C-alpha positions as CSV (number, residue, x, y, z in Angstrom):
1,M,-70.3,76.5,115.0
2,A,-73.1,78.0,112.9
3,D,-70.6,79.8,110.7
4,A,-68.6,76.5,110.2
5,L,-71.8,74.7,109.2
6,K,-72.8,77.5,106.8
7,A,-69.4,77.2,105.1
8,E,-69.8,73.4,104.8
9,G,-73.3,73.9,103.4
10,N,-72.1,76.4,100.8
11,K,-69.3,74.0,99.8
12,A,-71.8,71.1,99.4
13,F,-74.1,73.4,97.4
14,S,-71.3,74.3,95.0
15,A,-70.6,70.6,94.6
16,K,-74.4,70.0,93.9
17,D,-74.5,67.8,97.0
18,Y,-77.9,69.2,97.8
19,A,-78.8,66.7,100.6
20,T,-75.7,67.6,102.5
21,A,-76.2,71.3,102.0
22,I,-79.8,71.1,103.3
23,D,-78.5,69.1,106.4
24,K,-75.7,71.6,107.2
25,F,-78.0,74.7,106.8
26,T,-80.7,73.0,108.9
27,Q,-78.1,72.3,111.7
28,A,-76.9,75.9,111.6
29,I,-80.5,77.2,111.8
30,A,-81.0,75.1,114.9
31,I,-78.1,76.9,116.5
32,E,-79.0,80.4,115.2
33,P,-82.7,80.4,114.4
34,N,-82.8,84.1,113.8
35,N,-80.0,84.2,111.1
36,H,-81.8,85.3,107.9
37,I,-78.8,84.3,105.7
38,L,-79.2,80.7,106.7
39,Y,-82.8,80.6,105.6
40,S,-81.9,82.3,102.4
41,N,-79.2,79.8,101.6
42,R,-81.4,76.9,102.3
43,S,-84.1,78.4,100.1
44,A,-81.6,78.5,97.3
45,V,-80.9,74.8,97.7
46,Y,-84.6,73.9,97.8
47,A,-85.1,75.9,94.6
48,A,-82.2,74.1,92.9
49,Q,-84.1,70.8,93.6
50,S,-87.4,72.3,92.3
51,E,-88.9,72.1,95.8
52,Y,-90.3,75.6,95.4
53,Q,-92.8,75.5,98.2
54,K,-90.1,74.8,100.8
55,A,-87.9,77.4,99.0
56,L,-90.8,80.0,99.4
57,D,-91.3,79.1,103.1
58,D,-87.6,79.8,103.8
59,A,-87.6,83.0,101.7
60,N,-90.6,84.3,103.6
61,K,-88.8,83.6,106.9
62,A,-85.7,85.4,105.6
63,T,-87.8,88.5,104.6
64,E,-89.6,88.3,107.9
65,L,-86.3,88.4,109.9
66,K,-84.8,91.1,107.7
67,P,-87.3,93.0,105.6
68,D,-84.7,95.5,104.3
69,W,-82.5,92.8,102.8
70,A,-82.9,92.6,99.0
71,K,-81.5,89.1,98.6
72,G,-84.3,87.6,100.7
73,W,-86.9,89.2,98.3
74,S,-85.1,87.9,95.3
75,R,-85.2,84.4,96.8
76,K,-89.0,84.8,97.3
77,G,-89.3,85.9,93.7
78,A,-87.5,82.9,92.4
79,A,-89.5,80.5,94.5
80,A,-92.9,82.1,93.6
81,R,-92.0,82.0,89.9
82,G,-91.1,78.3,90.3
83,L,-94.6,77.7,91.7
84,G,-96.2,79.6,88.8
85,D,-97.3,82.5,91.1
86,L,-96.2,85.3,88.8
87,V,-98.0,88.1,90.7
88,T,-96.2,87.2,93.9
89,A,-92.9,86.8,92.0
90,L,-93.4,90.2,90.4
91,D,-94.0,91.9,93.8
92,A,-91.0,90.2,95.3
93,Y,-88.6,91.1,92.5
94,E,-89.9,94.7,92.5
95,Q,-89.1,95.0,96.2
96,A,-85.6,93.5,95.7
97,V,-84.9,96.0,92.9
98,K,-86.3,98.8,95.0
99,L,-83.8,98.0,97.8
100,E,-80.9,97.4,95.4
101,P,-81.6,99.4,92.1
102,D,-78.2,98.6,90.6
103,N,-78.3,94.8,91.1
104,E,-78.4,93.3,87.6
105,Q,-79.4,89.9,88.8
106,F,-82.5,91.3,90.5
107,K,-83.4,93.3,87.5
108,S,-83.0,90.3,85.2
109,G,-85.3,88.3,87.4
110,L,-87.9,91.1,87.4
111,N,-87.8,91.4,83.6
112,A,-88.1,87.6,83.2
113,V,-91.3,87.6,85.3
114,K,-92.7,90.6,83.3
115,R,-92.0,88.7,80.0
116,A,-93.7,85.7,81.3
117,I,-96.8,87.7,82.4
118,D,-96.9,89.4,78.9
119,A,-96.6,86.0,77.2
120,E,-99.5,84.7,79.2
121,A,-101.6,87.7,78.4
122,R,-100.9,87.4,74.7
123,A,-101.6,83.7,74.8
124,D,-105.0,84.3,76.5
125,G,-105.8,86.9,73.9
126,F,-104.9,84.6,71.0
127,Q,-107.2,81.9,72.4
128,G,-110.1,84.4,72.9
129,D,-111.1,87.3,70.6
130,P,-109.0,87.2,67.4
131,T,-109.5,90.9,66.8
132,A,-108.6,92.1,70.3
133,G,-105.8,89.5,70.5
134,I,-103.9,88.6,67.3
135,G,-105.4,91.0,64.9
136,G,-104.7,93.9,67.2
137,I,-100.9,93.4,66.8
138,F,-101.1,94.6,63.2
139,K,-102.4,98.0,64.4
140,D,-99.1,98.6,66.2
141,P,-97.7,102.0,65.1
142,Q,-94.2,100.5,65.2
143,L,-95.3,97.6,63.0
144,F,-93.0,98.3,60.0
145,Q,-90.0,99.3,62.1
146,K,-90.2,96.0,64.1
147,L,-90.4,94.0,60.9
148,A,-87.6,95.9,59.2
149,S,-85.3,95.6,62.2
150,N,-85.7,91.8,62.4
151,P,-83.6,89.7,59.9
152,K,-86.4,87.1,59.8
153,T,-88.9,89.6,58.3
154,S,-86.9,92.5,56.9
155,A,-86.8,90.8,53.4
156,L,-90.6,90.5,53.3
157,L,-91.0,94.3,53.1
158,A,-89.5,94.2,49.6
159,D,-92.3,91.8,48.4
160,S,-95.1,93.9,46.9
161,D,-97.6,91.0,47.1
162,F,-96.8,90.5,50.9
163,M,-97.1,94.3,51.5
164,S,-100.5,94.4,49.8
165,K,-101.8,91.7,52.0
166,L,-100.2,93.3,55.1
167,M,-101.9,96.7,54.4
168,K,-105.3,95.0,54.0
169,L,-104.8,93.2,57.2
170,K,-103.8,96.4,59.0
171,E,-106.9,98.1,57.8
172,N,-109.2,95.2,58.7
173,P,-107.8,92.9,61.4
174,N,-110.9,90.6,61.1
175,N,-109.3,89.1,58.0
176,I,-106.7,87.5,60.2
177,G,-108.0,84.0,59.4
178,E,-107.6,84.4,55.6
179,A,-104.1,86.0,56.0
180,L,-102.8,83.1,58.1
181,R,-103.1,80.9,55.0
182,D,-99.8,82.6,54.0
183,P,-97.0,81.2,56.2
184,R,-95.2,84.5,55.9
185,F,-97.7,86.0,58.3
186,L,-97.1,83.3,60.7
187,Q,-93.4,84.4,60.7
188,V,-94.6,88.0,61.2
189,M,-96.7,87.0,64.2
190,S,-93.7,85.2,65.6
191,V,-91.6,88.4,65.5
192,L,-94.4,90.7,66.8
193,L,-95.4,88.3,69.7
194,G,-91.8,87.5,70.6
195,I,-92.4,83.7,70.5
196,D,-90.9,80.9,68.4
197,M,-93.5,79.4,66.1
198,Q,-93.1,76.3,64.0
199,F,-93.6,76.4,60.2
200,P,-95.1,73.4,58.4
201,G,-93.5,72.1,55.2
202,G,-90.1,73.5,56.0
203,A,-91.1,77.1,55.1
204,G,-88.4,79.6,56.3
205,P,-88.8,83.2,57.3
206,A,-89.4,84.4,53.8
207,G,-90.0,81.1,52.0
208,E,-93.1,79.7,50.4
209,Q,-95.1,77.0,52.0
210,D,-95.1,73.6,50.2
211,T,-98.6,72.6,51.3
212,P,-101.6,74.8,51.9
213,M,-102.4,75.8,55.5
214,P,-105.7,74.5,56.9
215,D,-108.5,76.9,57.4
216,A,-108.5,76.2,61.1
217,Q,-107.4,79.1,63.3
218,P,-103.8,78.5,64.4
219,R,-102.8,78.3,68.1
220,A,-99.7,80.0,69.3
221,E,-97.3,77.7,71.1
222,E,-96.8,78.3,74.9
223,P,-93.9,80.6,75.4
224,K,-90.8,78.8,76.5
225,K,-90.1,79.3,80.1
226,E,-86.8,80.9,80.6
227,P,-84.5,78.6,82.6
228,E,-84.3,79.5,86.3
229,P,-80.8,80.8,87.0
230,E,-79.1,78.5,89.5
231,P,-79.0,80.2,92.9
232,E,-75.7,81.0,94.3
233,P,-74.6,80.5,97.9
234,E,-74.8,83.7,100.0
235,P,-71.7,85.7,99.7
236,E,-70.0,86.3,103.0
237,D,-71.3,89.4,104.7
238,E,-69.2,91.9,106.7
239,E,-69.9,90.2,110.0
240,T,-68.7,86.8,108.7
241,I,-65.6,88.4,107.2
242,A,-64.9,90.1,110.5
243,K,-65.3,86.9,112.4
244,K,-62.9,85.1,110.0
245,K,-60.3,87.7,110.4
246,A,-60.6,87.7,114.2
247,Q,-60.2,83.9,114.2
248,E,-57.1,84.1,112.0
249,A,-55.6,86.7,114.3
250,G,-56.5,84.7,117.4
251,D,-55.1,81.5,116.0
252,A,-51.9,83.2,115.1
253,E,-51.4,84.3,118.7
254,K,-52.4,80.8,119.9
255,K,-49.7,79.3,117.7
256,I,-47.1,81.5,119.3
257,G,-48.4,80.6,122.7
258,N,-48.2,76.9,121.9
259,D,-44.6,77.2,120.8
260,L,-43.7,78.9,124.1
261,Y,-45.7,76.3,126.0
262,K,-43.7,73.5,124.5
263,K,-40.6,75.3,125.7
264,R,-42.1,75.5,129.2
265,Q,-42.1,79.3,129.0
266,F,-45.6,79.3,130.6
267,D,-45.8,83.0,131.6
268,E,-45.0,84.1,128.0
269,A,-47.4,81.5,126.6
270,I,-50.2,82.9,128.8
271,E,-49.6,86.4,127.5
272,H,-50.2,85.2,123.9
273,Y,-53.2,83.1,124.9
274,E,-54.8,86.1,126.6
275,K,-54.1,88.2,123.5
276,A,-55.8,85.6,121.4
277,W,-58.8,85.7,123.6
278,E,-59.0,89.5,123.3
279,L,-58.9,89.1,119.5
280,N,-61.4,86.3,119.2
281,K,-63.7,84.8,121.8
282,D,-62.8,81.2,121.4
283,V,-63.0,79.2,124.6
284,T,-60.1,77.0,123.5
285,Y,-57.8,79.9,124.3
286,L,-59.0,80.0,127.9
287,N,-58.4,76.3,128.2
288,N,-54.9,76.9,127.0
289,I,-54.4,79.5,129.7
290,G,-55.6,77.0,132.2
291,A,-53.2,74.3,130.9
292,A,-50.3,76.7,131.2
293,K,-51.3,77.8,134.8
294,F,-51.6,74.1,135.7
295,E,-48.2,73.3,134.4
296,K,-46.5,76.1,136.3
297,G,-48.2,75.0,139.5
298,D,-50.8,77.8,139.8
299,Y,-53.7,75.4,140.5
300,E,-56.0,78.1,141.9
301,G,-55.4,80.2,138.8
302,A,-56.1,77.2,136.6
303,I,-59.4,76.6,138.4
304,E,-60.4,80.2,138.0
305,I,-59.7,80.5,134.3
306,C,-61.3,77.2,133.5
307,Q,-64.4,78.2,135.5
308,K,-64.5,81.3,133.2
309,A,-64.1,79.0,130.2
310,V,-67.2,77.0,131.2
311,T,-69.3,80.2,131.8
312,E,-68.1,81.8,128.5
313,G,-68.5,78.5,126.7
314,R,-72.2,78.3,127.7
315,E,-72.8,81.8,126.5
316,L,-71.0,81.1,123.2
317,R,-72.5,77.7,122.7
318,A,-69.1,76.1,122.6
319,D,-68.6,72.5,121.7
320,F,-69.5,70.1,124.6
321,K,-66.0,68.5,124.2
322,T,-64.4,71.9,125.0
323,I,-66.6,72.3,128.1
324,A,-65.7,68.8,129.2
325,K,-62.0,69.7,128.9
326,S,-62.5,72.7,131.1
327,F,-64.2,70.6,133.8
328,G,-61.5,67.9,133.5
329,R,-58.7,70.4,134.1
330,I,-60.6,71.9,137.1
331,G,-60.8,68.3,138.5
332,S,-57.0,67.8,138.0
333,A,-56.2,71.1,139.7
334,Y,-58.3,70.2,142.7
335,E,-56.7,66.8,142.9
336,K,-53.3,68.5,143.0
337,L,-54.5,70.7,145.8
338,G,-55.5,67.6,147.7
339,N,-59.2,68.3,147.5
340,L,-60.4,64.9,146.3
341,D,-64.1,65.6,146.9
342,Q,-64.0,68.5,144.5
343,A,-61.8,66.6,142.0
344,I,-64.3,63.8,141.9
345,E,-67.2,66.2,141.4
346,Y,-65.6,68.0,138.4
347,Y,-64.4,64.7,136.9
348,N,-68.0,63.6,136.9
349,K,-69.1,66.9,135.4
350,S,-66.6,66.4,132.6
351,L,-67.8,62.9,131.9
352,T,-71.4,64.2,131.8
353,E,-70.4,66.6,128.9
354,H,-68.2,64.1,127.1
355,R,-67.0,60.7,128.2
356,T,-63.3,60.0,127.6
357,G,-61.1,57.2,128.9
358,D,-58.5,59.7,130.3
359,I,-61.0,61.4,132.6
360,L,-62.6,58.1,133.6
361,T,-59.2,56.8,134.7
362,K,-58.6,59.9,136.7
363,L,-62.0,59.6,138.3
364,R,-61.4,56.0,139.4
365,A,-57.9,56.9,140.7
366,A,-59.3,59.8,142.7
367,E,-62.1,57.7,144.2
368,K,-59.6,55.0,145.3
369,A,-57.3,57.7,146.7
370,K,-60.2,59.2,148.6
371,I,-61.1,55.8,150.1
372,K,-57.4,55.2,151.1
373,A,-57.2,58.7,152.6
374,E,-60.3,58.2,154.6
375,R,-59.1,54.8,155.8
376,D,-55.6,56.2,156.7
377,A,-57.2,59.1,158.6
378,Y,-59.2,56.6,160.6
379,I,-56.2,54.6,161.8
380,N,-55.5,55.0,165.5
381,P,-53.7,52.3,167.5
382,E,-55.1,53.5,170.8
383,E,-58.7,53.4,169.6
384,A,-57.9,49.9,168.0
385,E,-56.9,48.6,171.4
386,K,-60.0,49.9,173.0
387,A,-62.1,48.2,170.3
388,R,-60.2,44.9,170.9
389,E,-60.9,45.0,174.6
390,L,-64.5,45.7,174.0
391,G,-64.7,42.9,171.5
392,Q,-63.3,40.4,174.0
393,K,-65.7,41.6,176.7
394,K,-68.7,41.1,174.3
395,F,-67.3,37.7,173.3
396,Q,-67.1,36.5,176.9
397,E,-70.6,37.8,177.6
398,G,-71.9,35.7,174.6
399,D,-72.8,38.9,172.7
400,W,-71.5,37.6,169.3
401,P,-72.9,40.4,167.1
402,G,-71.5,43.0,169.5
403,A,-68.2,41.2,169.4
404,V,-68.2,41.3,165.6
405,D,-69.0,45.0,165.6
406,A,-66.1,45.8,168.1
407,F,-63.6,43.7,166.2
408,T,-64.7,45.3,162.9
409,E,-63.9,48.6,164.4
410,M,-60.5,47.3,165.4
411,T,-59.8,46.3,161.8
412,K,-60.5,49.8,160.7
413,R,-58.4,51.4,163.4
414,A,-55.6,48.9,162.9
415,P,-55.9,47.4,159.4
416,D,-52.5,45.7,159.6
417,D,-53.1,43.9,162.9
418,P,-54.0,40.2,162.3
419,R,-55.7,39.9,165.7
420,G,-58.7,42.0,164.6
421,Y,-59.5,39.6,161.7
422,S,-58.8,36.4,163.7
423,N,-60.9,37.6,166.7
424,R,-63.8,38.5,164.4
425,A,-63.5,35.0,162.8
426,A,-63.9,33.5,166.2
427,A,-67.1,35.5,166.8
428,L,-68.4,34.7,163.3
429,I,-67.9,30.9,163.9
430,K,-70.2,31.3,167.0
431,L,-72.7,32.9,164.7
432,M,-72.2,30.0,162.2
433,A,-71.1,32.4,159.5
434,F,-68.4,30.0,158.4
435,P,-67.5,31.3,154.9
436,Q,-67.0,34.8,156.3
437,A,-64.9,33.4,159.2
438,V,-62.6,31.6,156.6
439,Q,-62.2,34.9,154.8
440,D,-61.2,36.7,158.0
441,C,-58.7,34.0,158.8
442,D,-57.1,34.4,155.3
443,E,-56.9,38.2,155.9
444,A,-55.1,37.6,159.2
445,I,-52.7,35.1,157.6
446,K,-52.0,37.5,154.8
447,R,-50.9,40.1,157.4
448,D,-48.9,37.6,159.4
449,P,-48.2,34.1,157.9
450,N,-46.9,33.0,161.3
451,F,-50.1,33.8,163.2
452,I,-50.9,30.1,164.0
453,R,-54.2,30.8,165.8
454,A,-55.7,32.1,162.4
455,Y,-54.8,28.7,160.8
456,V,-56.5,26.8,163.6
457,R,-59.7,28.9,163.5
458,K,-59.8,28.5,159.7
459,S,-59.7,24.7,160.3
460,Q,-62.5,25.0,162.8
461,A,-64.7,26.9,160.3
462,L,-63.9,24.4,157.5
463,L,-64.7,21.5,159.8
464,A,-68.1,23.0,160.5
465,M,-68.6,23.2,156.7
466,K,-67.5,19.5,156.5
467,E,-64.6,20.5,154.3
468,Y,-62.4,17.9,156.1
469,N,-59.5,17.8,153.7
470,K,-59.2,21.6,153.6
471,A,-59.4,21.7,157.3
472,L,-56.5,19.3,157.5
473,D,-54.6,21.4,154.9
474,A,-55.0,24.5,157.2
475,L,-53.5,22.5,160.1
476,T,-50.6,21.3,157.9
477,A,-49.8,24.9,157.0
478,A,-50.0,25.8,160.7
479,S,-47.5,23.0,161.6
480,E,-45.1,24.3,158.8
481,H,-45.2,27.8,160.3
482,D,-45.0,26.7,163.9
483,T,-41.2,26.6,163.8
484,N,-40.7,26.6,167.6
485,N,-43.5,24.0,168.2
486,A,-45.3,26.4,170.5
487,H,-48.7,25.4,169.2
488,T,-48.1,21.7,168.5
489,R,-50.6,20.5,171.1
490,E,-53.3,22.9,169.9
491,I,-52.8,21.8,166.2
492,E,-52.9,18.1,167.1
493,Q,-56.1,18.5,169.1
494,Q,-57.8,20.2,166.2
495,Q,-56.5,17.5,163.8
496,Q,-58.0,14.8,166.0
497,K,-61.3,16.6,165.9
498,V,-61.2,16.6,162.1
499,F,-60.4,12.8,162.1
500,D,-63.1,12.0,164.5
501,A,-65.6,14.0,162.4
502,Q,-64.5,12.1,159.3
503,Y,-64.8,8.7,161.0
504,A,-68.2,9.6,162.3
505,A,-69.3,10.7,158.8
506,R,-68.4,7.3,157.3
507,A,-69.5,5.2,160.2
508,G,-71.4,2.2,159.1
509,E,-70.3,2.5,155.4
510,T,-70.0,-0.7,153.5
511,E,-66.8,-1.3,151.5
512,E,-68.8,-0.5,148.3
513,E,-70.0,2.7,149.7
514,T,-66.5,3.6,150.9
515,A,-65.1,2.9,147.4
516,K,-67.7,4.9,145.7
517,R,-67.2,7.9,148.1
518,I,-63.4,7.7,147.5
519,Q,-63.9,7.7,143.7
520,N,-66.0,10.8,144.0
521,D,-63.5,12.6,146.1
522,P,-61.1,14.4,143.6
523,E,-58.5,15.2,146.3
524,I,-58.2,11.7,147.5
525,M,-58.0,10.4,143.9
526,S,-55.3,12.9,143.2
527,I,-53.2,11.6,146.1
528,L,-53.7,8.0,145.0
529,Q,-52.6,8.9,141.4
530,D,-49.5,10.6,142.6
531,P,-46.5,8.4,141.5
532,V,-44.5,9.3,144.7
533,M,-47.4,8.4,147.0
534,Q,-48.0,5.2,145.0
535,S,-44.4,4.2,145.6
536,I,-44.6,5.0,149.3
537,L,-47.9,3.0,149.7
538,Q,-46.4,0.1,147.8
539,Q,-43.4,0.1,150.1
540,A,-45.5,0.3,153.2
541,K,-47.2,-3.0,152.3
542,S,-44.0,-4.9,152.7
543,D,-42.3,-2.7,155.2
544,P,-44.7,-0.8,157.6
545,A,-41.8,0.7,159.4
546,A,-40.8,2.6,156.2
547,L,-44.2,4.4,156.4
548,Q,-43.3,5.8,159.8
549,E,-40.1,7.2,158.3
550,H,-42.0,8.8,155.4
551,M,-44.4,10.3,157.9
552,K,-41.6,12.6,159.1
553,N,-42.2,14.6,155.9
554,A,-45.0,17.1,156.7
555,H,-46.5,16.9,153.1
556,V,-46.4,13.0,153.1
557,R,-47.8,12.9,156.6
558,A,-50.7,15.1,155.6
559,N,-51.6,12.9,152.6
560,I,-51.3,9.7,154.7
561,Q,-53.6,11.3,157.3
562,K,-56.2,12.2,154.6
563,L,-56.1,8.6,153.2
564,V,-56.6,7.2,156.7
565,A,-59.4,9.6,157.5
566,A,-61.1,8.8,154.1
567,G,-60.9,5.1,154.9
568,V,-58.4,4.3,152.1
569,I,-55.8,3.1,154.7
570,R,-57.3,1.2,157.7
571,M,-55.3,1.3,160.8
572,G,-56.1,0.0,164.3
573,R,-57.4,2.5,166.6
């Protein structure tokens, strides 16, 4: 990953996207904090942005990590020069040249620093003692050769007047102030000092001045700072080149393996994946081997190679997504082997590394399968019968909690037997846990729609909850499923209990109170607004016998009973 980030950083640097380059090199350093090349590259980017102190800090780190590496010293030289510390820059460039004597870039940097130091020295002399500074340059033994070799001053040597003044100045440098009245000497100084001086009045190298020079001693301009050469990204070293070649070779083998994998030639694919791993230590190849082993049914082998992928991946600092894939495949292999506990464990490990919808779905399915397997393993008809007998005993003794526990055990041992749920409902009613009793009755009915006792017990619980209409609905359903009329008496007795409870609940109501209650009862209002029921009730007013005929229909009978119980229809009792 560090190599990839370095490559991205170099690319961003070349595009002058310095912010991205800094970010990429910084990320790479976090992965490989002892990689001197990364600090050197980041130093180059900082220098390009004129952040010379940061550039110097990184250059110092690079030379600290690898003192015999010339490029690090050249980075330090460039950064120090940017900060104006010419002495440090000189030392750094000298060390770089010492390590790589033939490197023209390093020698150029060293010479530039030396020229800057000389220029500072000359400028300091010019501003101090005129004789020791400016005047001294006319005592140079190479004076005439330098002037003759420069096209700016060579023509002056043919001027007798100029030569006379020059000889006097050479003999007595203290006359420098007087000589500088002649702009030609300003040009001479420019050549001898190696700096570009401006000439007033448009005088050229050998021209005459248009206006007299003032008596004031002239000041040489600050030497122009040579532009800092833009640092280049670090060229790939031998190690990087070797890694790239290894990756290319490994990927080539991987491609062959992938083609064979698609053809379901798994053994041949594994051979190429293994060769890819030998050429380049990329954990992806190990995961590919695991995939091939998994597909050929070698689940133990898939687990083993993916475990190796995790171990190697940790050592190589592989991407967390790659590690997650290894864990996920281990989980899938364990699930194929029927070890749901291990499958769930490794699915969770995979999600810890990287959360994906695919692994999450597998985890949820494995958890459900485990619950079902545990439930199925617990089923035992003989033990269920023992639990039922114990529950009945506890019920008869009035130990309602004990009965609930025994019947709960029965539902686990025989989950498809409706009696366990119905019997537990009876015990729950005794404990006044009516909503739970209703739920158990529904579970019993779901398993056997013709289990009449469950309907009756549901009605009992709803009656206790004062849900009179729902209690009657449960009994209506019981009647519909009691095809042989074996439970007619039991159903009718329970219906009467519901009616009695309703009558008792509205005892003493005035007609206004009854009307208000009816209007607030959505189920009763729904019956009254039903066109069919309206027709039947209208007919019953003129022909009461017709109502009896309609009552043969179970649905109509149930509605009429609800209207009677609610006080809508008043009948003699």
